[in-house]
Every structure is written in C-alpha cells, then in structure tokens.
C-alpha positions, 0 to 999 in steps of 0.5 A: 497666841497673842501676848497678853500685852497684846490683847488691848491693841489686837482688839482695838485693830479689830475696830479699827479694821471693822470701822475702815472696810464695813465702811469702805467696801459699801462705799465702792460697792454702792449707788446709792444708800439703802431703803432704812437709812434713806428712810432715817435721812427723809423722817431726819429733814422735818424732824419731830418727836416720832415718825410713822413706823418707828420713835425718832433717834436714827433720825437724828442720828443722821440729820445730825451727821447730815448737817456736818458731811451733807450728801455724801453717801459715805459718811453714812456707811461710817455713821452705821459702823460707829454705831457698831463699835460702840458696841463692841467697845462695852462688850469688850468693857463687860467681858473685861468686868467679867474674865480676869484674862484678857484673852477671854474678852477678846474672844468674846468680841471676835466670836461675834464675827460667827453672827451676821447681824455685826457684820454683812448687814451692818452697812445700812443704817437702821434703828436695829443698827441703832441699838445696838450701842445702847443694848451693849452700854444699857448693860454695863453701866447696870452691871456697873450700877450693882457692884458699886452703887456709884450713883453716875453709873445708875444716871447714866443707865437710866439715860442710855435706857431711854436712848435705846428705847427711843431708838425701836420699842423693841428695845424693851425686851432687855430692860425688862431681862433687867427687870427681871434680874434685878427683881430676884436678886432684890434681896442681895441689891435692897441698897440699889433700889433707890438708884433703880428708881432714881433711873427710871425717873432719868428714863422717863423724863429723857422719853416724855417728849416722845410719850407726847407726839404718841398721843397726839398721834394716836400710836400710829408706831404702835399699830405699825408695829402691829401691823409687821407682826401680822397681829391683824391677820392671826389665825390660830396656827400662826401660835404654832408655826410662827415660834417655829420658824423663828426657831430655827431662824435662830438656830440658823443665823447661830450656826456660824458662832456656835462652829467657832465656839466649837473651835476652842473646846477640847470636850464639852462639859458642863459644870453649871454653877447657878449661885456665879453671881457672872454666870447668872446676869450672862444668863438673864440680860442673854437668853431672858430676852430670847425666851420672852420674844418667843413667848410672845410669838406662842401668845400672840401668834406674831412673825417674828422678823429676823432683824429684829434679834439685831441687838439680841446675842450681842454678849452670846460671845461673853456667855458663851465663853463664860460657860465653856470656860474649864472647857476652853483649850488655849491650844486651838486658840490659834485655830480660833484666831484664823476661823475668825479671821477668814469669816472676817475677811469673809463678810466684806466680800460675799457683799461686794459680790453680791452687789456687783453682780446683782444689780437690782436690789435698792442700792442700784436705785440711781437716786442722784439721776433721777434728782439731777434730772428733776432738778433740771426740769425744775430749772427750766420752769420755776424761779424758786427752791425745791422745798417740799418733797411729798410722798413715801421714804424711798421715792421722795426719800431720795429727792430729798437728800439728793437734791441740794437745798434738801427739801423737808419730807413730807409722806402727805399733807393731812393736817400739814397744808398749813406749814407750806408757804406760797413762796415754797417750791413742792413735789409731790411723788407718786401714782403717775396716772393719776397725778397725771390727772389731778397735777396743776403743775408741772409734772413728769415721769421716772418709771414707776413714778410720777413728779407733780412740780408746784412752784413760783415761775 
C-alpha cells in the first residue's frame, strides 16, 4: 500500500518513466520514423490550414519541433510522449475532482496501462495521438465550467475543443457527447448557457481558417475520411458485419484493462446511482462517443478502423473505478500494482523485440541513407540546393525530412507550378518507368521508386 502522502509522487514518477521509456526505446530500435510521423513532417514542411487527409494540427506540432530539434528522430518520439503525458495529467486531475481519495485517482491512470493505445502505439506521432491531450483537456475544462462557471474555464473549453477538432474530425464525437450531457441537464445548467455558447463561438473563430481552406479545396479531407471508412463501396451486409467486427475488436482491446480492474475487486455487486452527477458525467463522456461510433457504423455501414478509437478510452479507468468503488478490496491493491507494473515493463520490451526481429517494418526503411545518396547525386550534377520534392508522403516525405536543405513537400503540382522559381532545385519521386521516360533532368532509381532531379548546372 502506498502512503497517501506519496500518491502524487508515485503518479509523477509513473508519467516520468513513461515519457523516458517510450522516447528511449523507439529511438534505439528504429532506423526510421513511422509512416504517419513522416507524413506529418511532409505536411509541416509546407504548412497550410489543412491537408489531403487530415486537418493541420499534427503538422503544426511536428514543424514546431523540427524548427527546434531538426531531423533528430528522438525528438518526435518525445513529442508523441508529451502529448500522451498531458492527457494522463488531465485524467489524473479530473479523477481528483471525482474522488476524495487520490489512491483511486492513481488507479484510474495506472489502469490505462492495460490499453495498448496508451503505450505500444504511442511512438508513432499521428492524428490519433494528437487528439489525446485535447480530448482530456476538453473534458476537464467542461467539468470545471459546469462546477464553477468561471469564464476562463469555458474559454479554455472552447479553445481545446477547436484544437482537438483540428487534430482529427472524429473529435466531434466527444463534443456531441458533451452536448448531449449538457442538453439533458439543461434545467440544472441554465445559468451556464451563455458561457457554453461563448465557448462554441471561440471554437468557431479558431476553426474559421480551416473551414475556408476546406471550401477552397473541395472538402478533400472529408472525402478522404469517407474513403477510409469504405463508404464508397458499401453493401447491405456491411451494416451488420462492420458494427459486429467493431464490437469484437473493442472487447479484445479492453481485455487486459478489464483483467486489471477485476484484480481489484472482492466481488461484483453493482448498485448504480443514476442520479449521481459524477456517475452520469463519466457515463456520458465514456460511453456516448462509443455508442455514437457504433451507430455510425450500423447506419452507414462504415468500417471503423481500430486506431480511430485511440482517445475514446482515456477516462475508462476513472469510470470503472467509480462504478466499482464499493467493490474494491484495498487488500488486493498490491496485486493491482504488480499487474500494472508488469504491463508497463512488458509493453516496451515487446516493442523492442518486434523492432529487433522484424526487419520489414516501415521503421526499418533506410530513409537517411537514401537521402544521402540522392544528395550526393544532386551535388555531382547541380550547383543549387534542393528546395522542393514532389511525390507521395512516404518516399518524397522522407527526402523532405532527411535532406539538410529541408525541401518543401508537394504531393503534386496541380495549380501550384507558379510557386516554383527557376532557381529552386526540384526532385520528382514516383514510378521509375514513367519518370525515366519523361525526366528532363537527371534520373536515378533506388528501388522501388525513381528520382527525377531538375536543378541549375
């Protein structure tokens, strides 16, 4: 049993070791950054208010880190863990608001070691990880708003809601859940209505540049999301099969978490107080988004990808500890800590083992070496710097990240040819057979793609 005066210290020790381990392990084991991180860096080299797949916040985040740390892979593993740790901090803070005893708050966070979204998948900074702190912050400041009506809490709720939406559109599910909770408690929260609308106005102001970008670019990110959900090719069976698959996957994902919770219980004897404000709030922020996702799949036939659920379970520890609080046997807490510690250590060990023995992953791609070879060939033929790379986010994106001149990435030059000056070195990356035939400059091939270099001699 941890002494109550040391609970906060243990929490900060946990998040410190989490930050350290999950920055160190991928930094040592991976040759190259993961796909989604390279993709975000490609977007970041040419910042706009949106991109062909997602809204812009993940690109803004990596570009800030690139301006500080440059092409050092460990920095982007650190960035990812910073986002995770901020989420943990606000899960902890909300749990402290829910429970009178910080022991339960610590349990709420440690139980998340049983959900692989918050350990094994975190080294890859992407739009799913980018949502995590804003999901936690949005929930926390809404709770603070309805309990204090302090305007600053409502303003922060509006700001973090917008930033979450700019991370990924699926963030709308937590915002809808919060709205549903607010609406069904409207009689109780009448005095908060003006501040709630203030938060919405603040969010819309922050989101306005992105909405303009969406209109200008024919809602390209929306159509990408529809395509990823397989909504362009839905049959009647998908309305049954895809929701069922979704439910089975969620059960499998939550199994280690449920084992951790069960390790704490002396018995299961539920007596739910549906009038309890804290219980209703936790049910709303945890279950409503998942139910909405399931309904989306049933109605549309959409295929829900597993990683999309990354932020949805952040407060599951808080919910389950609250639901089973009276069934918890504190004599079993040592067993609980042992299981959490075992999973905490096992996750990076498994990650390291897979990285060492599986050499066919994206993180084994020799991006830095390819960039060196391309740069050498460029130096042999041209006198100016490489300023632009054109191609897909992976092959061209790796060049943009690894080449010292940090060339701007474009997926193509539709309506963008005027942005290229005569003195800017350009590399096209793509199908080697096609590029070899049409390349007006120097052609090279590093399987499986070709490189067409056009520069100043």
